[in-house]
N, C-alpha and C positions, 0 to 999 in steps of 0.2 A: 565790728566794722560792717558796713554795707558791702555788698558784692558789686563787681563790675564785669562787663563783657568786653573782652579785648577784640582787636581787629582781626584775630584769627577766627572769629565767628564765621560759620559757613551758611548762616540763615536756614538751618535745618528745621526750624519751627517746633522743636521738642521742648524747649525751656518755658516758653510763654504759658502754655496751659498748666504747667506744674506749679506755678507760683501762687500760693494761697492768698497773697496780699495784692495781686495784680500789679506788681512792681515792674514787670517786664513787658516791653512793648517794642514793636518794630520801629526802628529809627530810620534815618534817611538811607543808610547803607547796610547797617547791621542792627541786631537787636540791642536794646539798651535797658538798663535798670535804673529806676527812679530811687535814689538813695533814701529819700524821705519815706518810702514805703517798704524798703527792704529790711527785714529783720533776721535774715539768714534762716528763715523758717522757725525762729524761736516762737514758741506759743502754738505751733502747729506740728512740727516734726523735730526729730533729734538731729537731723542733718539737712543742709540746704538741698532741696529737691532739684533745683536747676543744675547744680553741680553733679548730682547723681546721674542725670540723663544726658548731659552734654557729651557728644561723641568726640569732641576735639579738645576738651579740657581748657576752655577759654574763659572760665568764670572764676577768677581769683578774688581774694579780699581786696577792697579798695583802700590802699594805704592813706588816701586823703580823707577817709571817713572813719577814724578809729572810734569804736564803741565797745563798751563792756557788755557782758551778758545781761547785767541789770538794766543797762540803758536800752538794749535790744528788747527786753521784756516790757519796759515802760513804753517803748514805741509800739510794740504789738498791742498793748492794752489801749493805747490812744487810738490806734487804727481800728481795732475791733469795736470800740465804743461808738465809732462813727458809722459802722456798717448797719 
């Protein structure tokens, strides 16, 4: 699954630079995650880096975007081939 940022976000700016796929950006009110770019750090790290640094624990899995580990790896390969 892609990750999402909830409205508990305090705009602390620590998640955005941690995302290796550049999936996190500043939204109108809080940070947001582009689900088309989020691989939960599959292909880069063992755990999602944004979740590791978030001080308020506001980055859960997005239940609207179920993805298997294989699908996340395929997305990573697609994204990295465009880089």
